[in-house]
PDB file of N, H, CA, C and O in Angstrom:
ATOM      1  N   UNK A   1      89.329 131.679  84.234  1.00  0.00           N
ATOM      2  CA  UNK A   1      90.417 131.703  85.188  1.00  0.00           C
ATOM      3  C   UNK A   1      89.975 131.203  86.562  1.00  0.00           C
ATOM      4  O   UNK A   1      90.766 130.564  87.257  1.00  0.00           O
ATOM      5  N   UNK A   2      88.762 131.469  86.963  1.00  0.00           N
ATOM      6  H   UNK A   2      88.120 131.988  86.399  1.00  0.00           H
ATOM      7  CA  UNK A   2      88.273 131.036  88.270  1.00  0.00           C
ATOM      8  C   UNK A   2      88.198 129.513  88.347  1.00  0.00           C
ATOM      9  O   UNK A   2      88.387 128.941  89.421  1.00  0.00           O
ATOM     10  N   UNK A   3      87.929 128.858  87.236  1.00  0.00           N
ATOM     11  H   UNK A   3      87.776 129.322  86.364  1.00  0.00           H
ATOM     12  CA  UNK A   3      87.856 127.395  87.228  1.00  0.00           C
ATOM     13  C   UNK A   3      89.213 126.773  87.561  1.00  0.00           C
ATOM     14  O   UNK A   3      89.272 125.694  88.151  1.00  0.00           O
ATOM     15  N   UNK A   4      90.297 127.444  87.187  1.00  0.00           N
ATOM     16  H   UNK A   4      90.249 128.321  86.707  1.00  0.00           H
ATOM     17  CA  UNK A   4      91.641 126.941  87.471  1.00  0.00           C
ATOM     18  C   UNK A   4      91.908 126.918  88.976  1.00  0.00           C
ATOM     19  O   UNK A   4      92.625 126.045  89.466  1.00  0.00           O
ATOM     20  N   UNK A   5      91.342 127.859  89.698  1.00  0.00           N
ATOM     21  H   UNK A   5      90.760 128.568  89.300  1.00  0.00           H
ATOM     22  CA  UNK A   5      91.515 127.886  91.153  1.00  0.00           C
ATOM     23  C   UNK A   5      90.789 126.729  91.820  1.00  0.00           C
ATOM     24  O   UNK A   5      91.157 126.316  92.920  1.00  0.00           O
ATOM     25  N   UNK A   6      89.772 126.210  91.171  1.00  0.00           N
ATOM     26  H   UNK A   6      89.473 126.546  90.278  1.00  0.00           H
ATOM     27  CA  UNK A   6      89.043 125.063  91.707  1.00  0.00           C
ATOM     28  C   UNK A   6      89.654 123.741  91.259  1.00  0.00           C
ATOM     29  O   UNK A   6      89.646 122.769  92.014  1.00  0.00           O
ATOM     30  N   UNK A   7      90.172 123.696  90.066  1.00  0.00           N
ATOM     31  H   UNK A   7      90.178 124.486  89.453  1.00  0.00           H
ATOM     32  CA  UNK A   7      90.721 122.454  89.523  1.00  0.00           C
ATOM     33  C   UNK A   7      91.958 121.992  90.290  1.00  0.00           C
ATOM     34  O   UNK A   7      92.090 120.803  90.582  1.00  0.00           O
ATOM     35  N   UNK A   8      92.853 122.896  90.615  1.00  0.00           N
ATOM     36  H   UNK A   8      92.746 123.862  90.378  1.00  0.00           H
ATOM     37  CA  UNK A   8      94.095 122.525  91.286  1.00  0.00           C
ATOM     38  C   UNK A   8      93.849 121.858  92.650  1.00  0.00           C
ATOM     39  O   UNK A   8      94.381 120.771  92.875  1.00  0.00           O
ATOM     40  N   UNK A   9      93.083 122.441  93.556  1.00  0.00           N
ATOM     41  H   UNK A   9      92.650 123.324  93.373  1.00  0.00           H
ATOM     42  CA  UNK A   9      92.870 121.758  94.845  1.00  0.00           C
ATOM     43  C   UNK A   9      92.080 120.456  94.704  1.00  0.00           C
ATOM     44  O   UNK A   9      92.347 119.496  95.428  1.00  0.00           O
ATOM     45  N   UNK A  10      91.130 120.407  93.802  1.00  0.00           N
ATOM     46  H   UNK A  10      90.913 121.186  93.214  1.00  0.00           H
ATOM     47  CA  UNK A  10      90.354 119.186  93.615  1.00  0.00           C
ATOM     48  C   UNK A  10      91.213 118.063  93.056  1.00  0.00           C
ATOM     49  O   UNK A  10      91.085 116.914  93.479  1.00  0.00           O
ATOM     50  N   UNK A  11      92.078 118.380  92.121  1.00  0.00           N
ATOM     51  H   UNK A  11      92.183 119.313  91.777  1.00  0.00           H
ATOM     52  CA  UNK A  11      92.985 117.380  91.566  1.00  0.00           C
ATOM     53  C   UNK A  11      93.963 116.889  92.633  1.00  0.00           C
ATOM     54  O   UNK A  11      94.217 115.690  92.747  1.00  0.00           O
ATOM     55  N   UNK A  12      94.500 117.808  93.398  1.00  0.00           N
ATOM     56  H   UNK A  12      94.293 118.782  93.305  1.00  0.00           H
ATOM     57  CA  UNK A  12      95.422 117.437  94.462  1.00  0.00           C
ATOM     58  C   UNK A  12      94.743 116.542  95.495  1.00  0.00           C
ATOM     59  O   UNK A  12      95.332 115.558  95.944  1.00  0.00           O
ATOM     60  N   UNK A  13      93.527 116.871  95.869  1.00  0.00           N
ATOM     61  H   UNK A  13      93.049 117.670  95.504  1.00  0.00           H
ATOM     62  CA  UNK A  13      92.784 116.055  96.836  1.00  0.00           C
ATOM     63  C   UNK A  13      92.490 114.671  96.271  1.00  0.00           C
ATOM     64  O   UNK A  13      92.620 113.675  96.982  1.00  0.00           O
ATOM     65  N   UNK A  14      92.101 114.598  95.021  1.00  0.00           N
ATOM     66  H   UNK A  14      91.996 115.408  94.444  1.00  0.00           H
ATOM     67  CA  UNK A  14      91.786 113.310  94.405  1.00  0.00           C
ATOM     68  C   UNK A  14      93.025 112.413  94.299  1.00  0.00           C
ATOM     69  O   UNK A  14      92.932 111.201  94.489  1.00  0.00           O
ATOM     70  N   UNK A  15      94.158 112.995  94.001  1.00  0.00           N
ATOM     71  H   UNK A  15      94.234 113.980  93.846  1.00  0.00           H
ATOM     72  CA  UNK A  15      95.381 112.208  93.854  1.00  0.00           C
ATOM     73  C   UNK A  15      95.954 111.751  95.196  1.00  0.00           C
ATOM     74  O   UNK A  15      96.568 110.687  95.273  1.00  0.00           O
ATOM     75  N   UNK A  16      95.761 112.535  96.241  1.00  0.00           N
ATOM     76  H   UNK A  16      95.262 113.399  96.179  1.00  0.00           H
ATOM     77  CA  UNK A  16      96.365 112.233  97.535  1.00  0.00           C
ATOM     78  C   UNK A  16      95.408 111.596  98.539  1.00  0.00           C
ATOM     79  O   UNK A  16      95.833 111.235  99.636  1.00  0.00           O
ATOM     80  N   UNK A  17      94.150 111.450  98.197  1.00  0.00           N
ATOM     81  H   UNK A  17      93.806 111.742  97.306  1.00  0.00           H
ATOM     82  CA  UNK A  17      93.164 110.931  99.146  1.00  0.00           C
ATOM     83  C   UNK A  17      93.487 109.525  99.649  1.00  0.00           C
ATOM     84  O   UNK A  17      93.376 109.281 100.851  1.00  0.00           O
ATOM     85  N   UNK A  18      93.881 108.595  98.785  1.00  0.00           N
ATOM     86  H   UNK A  18      93.972 108.793  97.809  1.00  0.00           H
ATOM     87  CA  UNK A  18      94.186 107.245  99.303  1.00  0.00           C
ATOM     88  C   UNK A  18      95.324 107.236 100.325  1.00  0.00           C
ATOM     89  O   UNK A  18      95.303 106.434 101.258  1.00  0.00           O
ATOM     90  N   UNK A  19      96.290 108.091 100.168  1.00  0.00           N
ATOM     91  H   UNK A  19      96.308 108.743  99.410  1.00  0.00           H
ATOM     92  CA  UNK A  19      97.409 108.140 101.109  1.00  0.00           C
ATOM     93  C   UNK A  19      96.992 108.717 102.457  1.00  0.00           C
ATOM     94  O   UNK A  19      97.669 108.484 103.458  1.00  0.00           O
ATOM     95  N   UNK A  20      95.902 109.458 102.502  1.00  0.00           N
ATOM     96  H   UNK A  20      95.352 109.647 101.689  1.00  0.00           H
ATOM     97  CA  UNK A  20      95.440 110.087 103.735  1.00  0.00           C
ATOM     98  C   UNK A  20      94.433 109.231 104.490  1.00  0.00           C
ATOM     99  O   UNK A  20      93.992 109.624 105.570  1.00  0.00           O
ATOM    100  N   UNK A  21      94.061 108.094 103.965  1.00  0.00           N
ATOM    101  H   UNK A  21      94.419 107.775 103.088  1.00  0.00           H
ATOM    102  CA  UNK A  21      93.063 107.241 104.593  1.00  0.00           C
ATOM    103  C   UNK A  21      93.599 106.627 105.888  1.00  0.00           C
ATOM    104  O   UNK A  21      94.714 106.106 105.923  1.00  0.00           O
ATOM    105  N   UNK A  22      92.805 106.695 106.935  1.00  0.00           N
ATOM    106  H   UNK A  22      91.900 107.119 106.906  1.00  0.00           H
ATOM    107  CA  UNK A  22      93.168 106.105 108.223  1.00  0.00           C
ATOM    108  C   UNK A  22      92.350 104.854 108.508  1.00  0.00           C
ATOM    109  O   UNK A  22      92.238 104.427 109.658  1.00  0.00           O
ATOM    110  N   UNK A  23      91.789 104.278 107.478  1.00  0.00           N
ATOM    111  H   UNK A  23      91.880 104.625 106.545  1.00  0.00           H
ATOM    112  CA  UNK A  23      90.913 103.119 107.619  1.00  0.00           C
ATOM    113  C   UNK A  23      91.600 101.959 108.333  1.00  0.00           C
ATOM    114  O   UNK A  23      90.970 101.283 109.146  1.00  0.00           O
ATOM    115  N   UNK A  24      92.861 101.718 108.050  1.00  0.00           N
ATOM    116  H   UNK A  24      93.372 102.267 107.389  1.00  0.00           H
ATOM    117  CA  UNK A  24      93.573 100.575 108.622  1.00  0.00           C
ATOM    118  C   UNK A  24      94.425 100.940 109.840  1.00  0.00           C
ATOM    119  O   UNK A  24      95.210 100.113 110.306  1.00  0.00           O
ATOM    120  N   UNK A  25      94.287 102.145 110.356  1.00  0.00           N
ATOM    121  H   UNK A  25      93.650 102.816 109.978  1.00  0.00           H
ATOM    122  CA  UNK A  25      95.062 102.575 111.515  1.00  0.00           C
ATOM    123  C   UNK A  25      94.380 102.083 112.792  1.00  0.00           C
ATOM    124  O   UNK A  25      93.327 102.591 113.177  1.00  0.00           O
ATOM    125  N   UNK A  26      94.986 101.100 113.440  1.00  0.00           N
ATOM    126  H   UNK A  26      95.842 100.688 113.128  1.00  0.00           H
ATOM    127  CA  UNK A  26      94.396 100.497 114.638  1.00  0.00           C
ATOM    128  C   UNK A  26      95.198 100.801 115.894  1.00  0.00           C
ATOM    129  O   UNK A  26      94.989 100.147 116.916  1.00  0.00           O
ATOM    130  N   UNK A  27      96.095 101.754 115.856  1.00  0.00           N
ATOM    131  H   UNK A  27      96.265 102.285 115.025  1.00  0.00           H
ATOM    132  CA  UNK A  27      96.972 102.029 116.997  1.00  0.00           C
ATOM    133  C   UNK A  27      96.172 102.397 118.245  1.00  0.00           C
ATOM    134  O   UNK A  27      96.446 101.870 119.323  1.00  0.00           O
ATOM    135  N   UNK A  28      95.205 103.274 118.122  1.00  0.00           N
ATOM    136  H   UNK A  28      94.982 103.701 117.246  1.00  0.00           H
ATOM    137  CA  UNK A  28      94.430 103.702 119.284  1.00  0.00           C
ATOM    138  C   UNK A  28      93.586 102.561 119.836  1.00  0.00           C
ATOM    139  O   UNK A  28      93.512 102.379 121.051  1.00  0.00           O
ATOM    140  N   UNK A  29      92.959 101.802 118.971  1.00  0.00           N
ATOM    141  H   UNK A  29      93.019 101.950 117.984  1.00  0.00           H
ATOM    142  CA  UNK A  29      92.126 100.692 119.435  1.00  0.00           C
ATOM    143  C   UNK A  29      92.977  99.587 120.045  1.00  0.00           C
ATOM    144  O   UNK A  29      92.566  98.974 121.030  1.00  0.00           O
ATOM    145  N   UNK A  30      94.143  99.319 119.488  1.00  0.00           N
ATOM    146  H   UNK A  30      94.477  99.817 118.688  1.00  0.00           H
ATOM    147  CA  UNK A  30      95.047  98.322 120.071  1.00  0.00           C
ATOM    148  C   UNK A  30      95.491  98.746 121.467  1.00  0.00           C
ATOM    149  O   UNK A  30      95.531  97.924 122.382  1.00  0.00           O
ATOM    150  N   UNK A  31      95.824 100.028 121.634  1.00  0.00           N
ATOM    151  H   UNK A  31      95.791 100.695 120.891  1.00  0.00           H
ATOM    152  CA  UNK A  31      96.197 100.541 122.954  1.00  0.00           C
ATOM    153  C   UNK A  31      95.057 100.352 123.944  1.00  0.00           C
ATOM    154  O   UNK A  31      95.267  99.857 125.051  1.00  0.00           O
ATOM    155  N   UNK A  32      93.870 100.739 123.554  1.00  0.00           N
ATOM    156  H   UNK A  32      93.699 101.142 122.654  1.00  0.00           H
ATOM    157  CA  UNK A  32      92.725 100.667 124.459  1.00  0.00           C
ATOM    158  C   UNK A  32      92.387  99.224 124.815  1.00  0.00           C
ATOM    159  O   UNK A  32      92.100  98.925 125.974  1.00  0.00           O
ATOM    160  N   UNK A  33      92.418  98.339 123.843  1.00  0.00           N
ATOM    161  H   UNK A  33      92.651  98.583 122.901  1.00  0.00           H
ATOM    162  CA  UNK A  33      92.131  96.931 124.128  1.00  0.00           C
ATOM    163  C   UNK A  33      93.157  96.344 125.091  1.00  0.00           C
ATOM    164  O   UNK A  33      92.808  95.582 125.993  1.00  0.00           O
ATOM    165  N   UNK A  34      94.416  96.702 124.896  1.00  0.00           N
ATOM    166  H   UNK A  34      94.699  97.321 124.164  1.00  0.00           H
ATOM    167  CA  UNK A  34      95.480  96.215 125.771  1.00  0.00           C
ATOM    168  C   UNK A  34      95.297  96.761 127.195  1.00  0.00           C
ATOM    169  O   UNK A  34      95.421  96.018 128.169  1.00  0.00           O
ATOM    170  N   UNK A  35      95.004  98.056 127.307  1.00  0.00           N
ATOM    171  H   UNK A  35      94.903  98.659 126.515  1.00  0.00           H
ATOM    172  CA  UNK A  35      94.835  98.672 128.628  1.00  0.00           C
ATOM    173  C   UNK A  35      93.615  98.110 129.346  1.00  0.00           C
ATOM    174  O   UNK A  35      93.678  97.824 130.542  1.00  0.00           O
ATOM    175  N   UNK A  36      92.512  97.948 128.632  1.00  0.00           N
ATOM    176  H   UNK A  36      92.461  98.180 127.660  1.00  0.00           H
ATOM    177  CA  UNK A  36      91.293  97.456 129.267  1.00  0.00           C
ATOM    178  C   UNK A  36      91.398  95.981 129.627  1.00  0.00           C
ATOM    179  O   UNK A  36      90.788  95.548 130.605  1.00  0.00           O
ATOM    180  N   UNK A  37      92.146  95.209 128.872  1.00  0.00           N
ATOM    181  H   UNK A  37      92.641  95.561 128.078  1.00  0.00           H
ATOM    182  CA  UNK A  37      92.281  93.791 129.193  1.00  0.00           C
ATOM    183  C   UNK A  37      93.160  93.578 130.423  1.00  0.00           C
ATOM    184  O   UNK A  37      93.023  92.564 131.108  1.00  0.00           O
ATOM    185  N   UNK A  38      94.057  94.513 130.710  1.00  0.00           N
ATOM    186  H   UNK A  38      94.168  95.336 130.154  1.00  0.00           H
ATOM    187  CA  UNK A  38      94.950  94.385 131.855  1.00  0.00           C
ATOM    188  C   UNK A  38      94.373  95.012 133.119  1.00  0.00           C
ATOM    189  O   UNK A  38      94.890  94.778 134.212  1.00  0.00           O
ATOM    190  N   UNK A  39      93.321  95.798 132.989  1.00  0.00           N
ATOM    191  H   UNK A  39      92.902  95.988 132.102  1.00  0.00           H
ATOM    192  CA  UNK A  39      92.748  96.499 134.135  1.00  0.00           C
ATOM    193  C   UNK A  39      91.774  95.595 134.888  1.00  0.00           C
ATOM    194  O   UNK A  39      91.093  94.754 134.300  1.00  0.00           O
ATOM    195  N   UNK A  40      91.730  95.791 136.187  1.00  0.00           N
ATOM    196  H   UNK A  40      92.283  96.474 136.665  1.00  0.00           H
ATOM    197  CA  UNK A  40      90.763  95.064 137.013  1.00  0.00           C
ATOM    198  C   UNK A  40      89.353  95.586 136.699  1.00  0.00           C
ATOM    199  O   UNK A  40      89.210  96.682 136.157  1.00  0.00           O
ATOM    200  N   UNK A  41      88.317  94.815 137.033  1.00  0.00           N
ATOM    201  H   UNK A  41      88.433  93.925 137.473  1.00  0.00           H
ATOM    202  CA  UNK A  41      86.948  95.223 136.694  1.00  0.00           C
ATOM    203  C   UNK A  41      86.535  96.605 137.201  1.00  0.00           C
ATOM    204  O   UNK A  41      85.798  97.303 136.505  1.00  0.00           O
ATOM    205  N   UNK A  42      86.972  97.015 138.361  1.00  0.00           N
ATOM    206  H   UNK A  42      87.571  96.447 138.926  1.00  0.00           H
ATOM    207  CA  UNK A  42      86.591  98.337 138.891  1.00  0.00           C
ATOM    208  C   UNK A  42      87.767  99.300 138.918  1.00  0.00           C
ATOM    209  O   UNK A  42      87.803 100.210 139.746  1.00  0.00           O
ATOM    210  N   UNK A  43      88.714  99.113 138.036  1.00  0.00           N
ATOM    211  H   UNK A  43      88.685  98.373 137.363  1.00  0.00           H
ATOM    212  CA  UNK A  43      89.935  99.925 138.039  1.00  0.00           C
ATOM    213  C   UNK A  43      89.670 101.337 137.554  1.00  0.00           C
ATOM    214  O   UNK A  43      88.773 101.586 136.749  1.00  0.00           O
ATOM    215  N   UNK A  44      90.470 102.246 138.063  1.00  0.00           N
ATOM    216  H   UNK A  44      91.198 102.043 138.717  1.00  0.00           H
ATOM    217  CA  UNK A  44      90.472 103.625 137.598  1.00  0.00           C
ATOM    218  C   UNK A  44      91.726 103.797 136.749  1.00  0.00           C
ATOM    219  O   UNK A  44      92.841 103.630 137.242  1.00  0.00           O
ATOM    220  N   UNK A  45      91.544 104.131 135.476  1.00  0.00           N
ATOM    221  H   UNK A  45      90.637 104.267 135.076  1.00  0.00           H
ATOM    222  CA  UNK A  45      92.676 104.273 134.560  1.00  0.00           C
ATOM    223  C   UNK A  45      92.967 105.756 134.387  1.00  0.00           C
ATOM    224  O   UNK A  45      92.110 106.517 133.937  1.00  0.00           O
ATOM    225  N   UNK A  46      94.172 106.160 134.746  1.00  0.00           N
ATOM    226  H   UNK A  46      94.868 105.542 135.111  1.00  0.00           H
ATOM    227  CA  UNK A  46      94.605 107.547 134.606  1.00  0.00           C
ATOM    228  C   UNK A  46      95.489 107.665 133.373  1.00  0.00           C
ATOM    229  O   UNK A  46      96.423 106.884 133.193  1.00  0.00           O
ATOM    230  N   UNK A  47      95.194 108.636 132.533  1.00  0.00           N
ATOM    231  H   UNK A  47      94.435 109.270 132.679  1.00  0.00           H
ATOM    232  CA  UNK A  47      95.991 108.862 131.324  1.00  0.00           C
ATOM    233  C   UNK A  47      96.450 110.307 131.306  1.00  0.00           C
ATOM    234  O   UNK A  47      95.865 111.161 131.971  1.00  0.00           O
ATOM    235  N   UNK A  48      97.493 110.577 130.546  1.00  0.00           N
ATOM    236  H   UNK A  48      97.969 109.883 130.005  1.00  0.00           H
ATOM    237  CA  UNK A  48      98.038 111.932 130.510  1.00  0.00           C
ATOM    238  C   UNK A  48      97.755 112.667 129.205  1.00  0.00           C
ATOM    239  O   UNK A  48      98.310 113.739 128.967  1.00  0.00           O
ATOM    240  N   UNK A  49      96.908 112.108 128.371  1.00  0.00           N
ATOM    241  H   UNK A  49      96.458 111.237 128.565  1.00  0.00           H
ATOM    242  CA  UNK A  49      96.667 112.715 127.067  1.00  0.00           C
ATOM    243  C   UNK A  49      95.232 112.437 126.626  1.00  0.00           C
ATOM    244  O   UNK A  49      94.706 111.351 126.870  1.00  0.00           O
ATOM    245  N   UNK A  50      94.609 113.400 125.989  1.00  0.00           N
ATOM    246  H   UNK A  50      95.036 114.282 125.791  1.00  0.00           H
ATOM    247  CA  UNK A  50      93.224 113.237 125.538  1.00  0.00           C
ATOM    248  C   UNK A  50      93.064 112.113 124.530  1.00  0.00           C
ATOM    249  O   UNK A  50      92.036 111.437 124.529  1.00  0.00           O
ATOM    250  N   UNK A  51      94.045 111.898 123.678  1.00  0.00           N
ATOM    251  H   UNK A  51      94.880 112.448 123.678  1.00  0.00           H
ATOM    252  CA  UNK A  51      93.886 110.852 122.666  1.00  0.00           C
ATOM    253  C   UNK A  51      93.783 109.480 123.309  1.00  0.00           C
ATOM    254  O   UNK A  51      93.103 108.603 122.777  1.00  0.00           O
ATOM    255  N   UNK A  52      94.448 109.273 124.453  1.00  0.00           N
ATOM    256  H   UNK A  52      95.001 109.985 124.886  1.00  0.00           H
ATOM    257  CA  UNK A  52      94.300 108.014 125.169  1.00  0.00           C
ATOM    258  C   UNK A  52      92.914 107.916 125.804  1.00  0.00           C
ATOM    259  O   UNK A  52      92.288 106.857 125.787  1.00  0.00           O
ATOM    260  N   UNK A  53      92.447 109.020 126.359  1.00  0.00           N
ATOM    261  H   UNK A  53      92.956 109.881 126.373  1.00  0.00           H
ATOM    262  CA  UNK A  53      91.114 109.038 126.965  1.00  0.00           C
ATOM    263  C   UNK A  53      90.054 108.697 125.935  1.00  0.00           C
ATOM    264  O   UNK A  53      89.193 107.854 126.186  1.00  0.00           O
ATOM    265  N   UNK A  54      90.106 109.339 124.785  1.00  0.00           N
ATOM    266  H   UNK A  54      90.806 110.023 124.582  1.00  0.00           H
ATOM    267  CA  UNK A  54      89.090 109.114 123.760  1.00  0.00           C
ATOM    268  C   UNK A  54      89.178 107.700 123.192  1.00  0.00           C
ATOM    269  O   UNK A  54      88.157 107.102 122.853  1.00  0.00           O
ATOM    270  N   UNK A  55      90.396 107.164 123.087  1.00  0.00           N
ATOM    271  H   UNK A  55      91.225 107.650 123.363  1.00  0.00           H
ATOM    272  CA  UNK A  55      90.550 105.780 122.618  1.00  0.00           C
ATOM    273  C   UNK A  55      89.927 104.818 123.613  1.00  0.00           C
ATOM    274  O   UNK A  55      89.256 103.865 123.216  1.00  0.00           O
ATOM    275  N   UNK A  56      90.139 105.055 124.908  1.00  0.00           N
ATOM    276  H   UNK A  56      90.684 105.829 125.231  1.00  0.00           H
ATOM    277  CA  UNK A  56      89.545 104.195 125.933  1.00  0.00           C
ATOM    278  C   UNK A  56      88.025 104.309 125.941  1.00  0.00           C
ATOM    279  O   UNK A  56      87.332 103.297 126.054  1.00  0.00           O
ATOM    280  N   UNK A  57      87.505 105.505 125.824  1.00  0.00           N
ATOM    281  H   UNK A  57      88.067 106.326 125.732  1.00  0.00           H
ATOM    282  CA  UNK A  57      86.047 105.695 125.772  1.00  0.00           C
ATOM    283  C   UNK A  57      85.455 104.974 124.570  1.00  0.00           C
ATOM    284  O   UNK A  57      84.438 104.292 124.687  1.00  0.00           O
ATOM    285  N   UNK A  58      86.091 105.125 123.421  1.00  0.00           N
ATOM    286  H   UNK A  58      86.917 105.680 123.326  1.00  0.00           H
ATOM    287  CA  UNK A  58      85.579 104.477 122.211  1.00  0.00           C
ATOM    288  C   UNK A  58      85.579 102.959 122.373  1.00  0.00           C
ATOM    289  O   UNK A  58      84.587 102.295 122.071  1.00  0.00           O
ATOM    290  N   UNK A  59      86.692 102.420 122.850  1.00  0.00           N
ATOM    291  H   UNK A  59      87.498 102.959 123.095  1.00  0.00           H
ATOM    292  CA  UNK A  59      86.789 100.973 123.014  1.00  0.00           C
ATOM    293  C   UNK A  59      85.776 100.461 124.033  1.00  0.00           C
ATOM    294  O   UNK A  59      85.169  99.408 123.835  1.00  0.00           O
ATOM    295  N   UNK A  60      85.598 101.190 125.098  1.00  0.00           N
ATOM    296  H   UNK A  60      86.091 102.045 125.259  1.00  0.00           H
ATOM    297  CA  UNK A  60      84.711 100.732 126.179  1.00  0.00           C
ATOM    298  C   UNK A  60      83.243 100.859 125.808  1.00  0.00           C
ATOM    299  O   UNK A  60      82.479  99.909 125.976  1.00  0.00           O
ATOM    300  N   UNK A  61      82.843 102.011 125.311  1.00  0.00           N
ATOM    301  H   UNK A  61      83.464 102.783 125.174  1.00  0.00           H
ATOM    302  CA  UNK A  61      81.419 102.287 125.113  1.00  0.00           C
ATOM    303  C   UNK A  61      80.913 102.027 123.701  1.00  0.00           C
ATOM    304  O   UNK A  61      79.742 101.689 123.528  1.00  0.00           O
ATOM    305  N   UNK A  62      81.749 102.173 122.702  1.00  0.00           N
ATOM    306  H   UNK A  62      82.700 102.447 122.842  1.00  0.00           H
ATOM    307  CA  UNK A  62      81.294 101.951 121.321  1.00  0.00           C
ATOM    308  C   UNK A  62      81.558 100.526 120.865  1.00  0.00           C
ATOM    309  O   UNK A  62      80.701  99.899 120.241  1.00  0.00           O
ATOM    310  N   UNK A  63      82.745 100.013 121.178  1.00  0.00           N
ATOM    311  H   UNK A  63      83.441 100.522 121.685  1.00  0.00           H
ATOM    312  CA  UNK A  63      83.114  98.671 120.734  1.00  0.00           C
ATOM    313  C   UNK A  63      82.702  97.625 121.763  1.00  0.00           C
ATOM    314  O   UNK A  63      82.394  96.490 121.396  1.00  0.00           O
ATOM    315  N   UNK A  64      82.690  97.986 123.043  1.00  0.00           N
ATOM    316  H   UNK A  64      82.940  98.908 123.341  1.00  0.00           H
ATOM    317  CA  UNK A  64      82.288  97.054 124.096  1.00  0.00           C
ATOM    318  C   UNK A  64      83.416  96.249 124.680  1.00  0.00           C
ATOM    319  O   UNK A  64      83.177  95.175 125.233  1.00  0.00           O
ATOM    320  N   UNK A  65      84.648  96.731 124.578  1.00  0.00           N
ATOM    321  H   UNK A  65      84.842  97.604 124.130  1.00  0.00           H
ATOM    322  CA  UNK A  65      85.789  96.044 125.175  1.00  0.00           C
ATOM    323  C   UNK A  65      85.802  96.279 126.677  1.00  0.00           C
ATOM    324  O   UNK A  65      85.191  97.224 127.175  1.00  0.00           O
ATOM    325  N   UNK A  66      86.489  95.426 127.376  1.00  0.00           N
ATOM    326  H   UNK A  66      86.985  94.657 126.971  1.00  0.00           H
ATOM    327  CA  UNK A  66      86.644  95.605 128.809  1.00  0.00           C
ATOM    328  C   UNK A  66      85.563  94.908 129.604  1.00  0.00           C
ATOM    329  O   UNK A  66      84.688  94.250 129.041  1.00  0.00           O
ATOM    330  N   UNK A  67      85.629  95.058 130.930  1.00  0.00           N
ATOM    331  H   UNK A  67      86.340  95.592 131.387  1.00  0.00           H
ATOM    332  CA  UNK A  67      84.654  94.384 131.796  1.00  0.00           C
ATOM    333  C   UNK A  67      83.249  94.942 131.607  1.00  0.00           C
ATOM    334  O   UNK A  67      83.067  96.115 131.280  1.00  0.00           O
ATOM    335  N   UNK A  68      82.277  94.092 131.815  1.00  0.00           N
ATOM    336  H   UNK A  68      82.424  93.139 132.081  1.00  0.00           H
ATOM    337  CA  UNK A  68      80.883  94.543 131.666  1.00  0.00           C
ATOM    338  C   UNK A  68      80.219  94.733 132.992  1.00  0.00           C
ATOM    339  O   UNK A  68      79.048  95.109 133.048  1.00  0.00           O
TER     340      UNK A  68
END
């Protein structure tokens, strides 16, 4: 009986995993690239949400977008 408690969640995860993939989701990176390309080299960018902040940090420091 204990095996049934493990089989159900594992089967559900295996069947739904492809639908949960965010591999092709570029919304945050597109936003950051657009914002950084429009900003002046020494600009201060103010955002009202953490997800925008983290997208800008990722684009600037990990990907290398924006002024150098």
